[in-house]
Residue, then its C-alpha position, 0 to 999 in steps of 0.5 A: m593604730t595597727h599596720d593594716t589600719a594605717h595603710s587603709g587610712e593612707t589609701v582612703g583619699r586615693d581610691l582608684i578602683k572606685y572609678k573602675f566603671w569609668y575606666l572601662a567606659f573610657s576604654a570602650l569609647v576609645i575602641v569604638p571609632g577604631l572598630i567602626a573603621l575596621v568593620g567599615f573600611g577594613l585594614k589597608t594591607s600591603i602586597d606582603f599579605t595580598g600579593g601584587s606588584v608595587l612600582k615607586f617613582s620619584r621626580p624632582v619637580d611638579a606633583w604627580d597627576t594620579a589620573v595620568v599615571r593610572q591611564l598610562v598603566i591601564d593602557r598597557g593592560v595592567e590592572v591598577s589597585s591603588l595609587t598613593v602620592g607621597e609627602g610633597g607630591q614628588s613621589i608616587s606608589v603604583r600598586t597593581r596585579p602581579i607583573d613580570v620584569n618585562t612589563n615593569a620595564e614597559l611601564v617605567a618607559a611610559v611613565v618616564a616618557a610622560s614625565p619631566a626630566d630626572t624622573h626615575q623608578t625608585s623600587f619595584e617589588t612583586v609578591g605572588p598571591s599564594i605567598g601573600g595569603e600564607t603570610a597573612k595566615k602565619s601572622l594570625t597564627a602567631f598572634g593566636v599562639a602568643c595569646l594562648g601562651i600568655v594565658l597558660y603562662i600567667a595561669y601557671a605563674f599564679k597557681n599559688v594565689p590564695k584561694p578562692y582566687s584563681g590564676v586562670r582568672f588573673g590570666l584571662s583578665a590580662i588577656l582582655a586588657m591585652l586585646h584592648d591594646a591590640l584593638v586600639v592599635v588596629g583601629v588607629f591603623a584602620i582609620l589611617g589606612h582609609y584616610t591617608g593610605v597607610e598600609i600594614d605589613p609584616m612589620f606591623i604584626t611584629a609591632l603588634l606582638t611586641i605591644i601585647g608582650f609589653s602590655v602583659h609585662d606591665t599587667i603582671v607587675v601589678f598582678d604579682r603585687i596583688r598576689e603578694n598583698l593577698g598574703r600580707f593583708k589577709g581579711k582585707p577586701f579584694d578591691w582594697i588590696a587591688n587598689y593598694s597594689i596599683l598605688e604601689t606599682m603605678r609610679r614604676s609603670l608610668a616612669t618605665s612607659a614614659t621613657v619608652a614613649i619619649t624614645l619612640s616619639a623621637l624615632f617617629v619624628f627624626g627616624g627614617a620613613s621605612i620605620k615611621w609606621f612601625v614606630l607609630a604602632l609601638l608608640v600607640g601600643v605603649i600608651s594604650g598598654t600602660y593605661s590598660s595595665i592599670f585601669n583595665a586589667t585590675p578593674i576587670l579582675v576586681l569585677w570578676e572576683g566581686y561577682l563570684a564572691k556575691k554568687n557564692 
């Protein structure tokens, strides 16, 4: 038995690529609820993107009555955007149009006077609308530049891939898988924002850029093995080589991602409230990125190359 035949027989019972349409269908099923939430509800953005003021209060006893607090703020001529009561009911976050220090002092005095003893303001933050708009614009620009840079890098790194295959197709397949991860995370936060009031801030953008980097890193590991195996197993079908490459790299990818996921899970449970949603975004992205690197990027590449082979 030849070396190639032995390997072929070894992978007969583990033909993962055979189910490529199921993997892509599952990905679509996961993305759809998030897309519906994104279109229907949008993302709940922090004042870093929209501008405004956020006043946070805390007290040791009794849950906050949002109607009472809202009326106290409105009575002083300040427009209220939203009110969010924290876990346990002892803290409240009031989001308004931009206000100055003097107006904040009036609101604090009114809220404290109408509340139990030991009620106090824990924070006050104001961001101008122009600064918020500039932050949002720069965040979108950063994401676009990152995507373009990744495509160009992968196309260059895989420029020596054997013909008729193309490094550009490798790069674009990786980008499509990466966009899947971004949409999963954004969709999850659109749902959380609508039902639990979770806001996205610049830390979320940082998490999103980290996620796409992690996702592409995992994808490149698989694609690099495909490139190597194209030279080793000349004459073998592309889908066979892709499947063999996945099997070679899967254990490493799963082990790496599992250690990261365990660490992030511990941070999410035991870490501080200030990093909770940042960690959740990373955790969702790592899980999605691991799946897409194996079950999205390579199947997309296989389908693309198979289509071109039939066409030619």
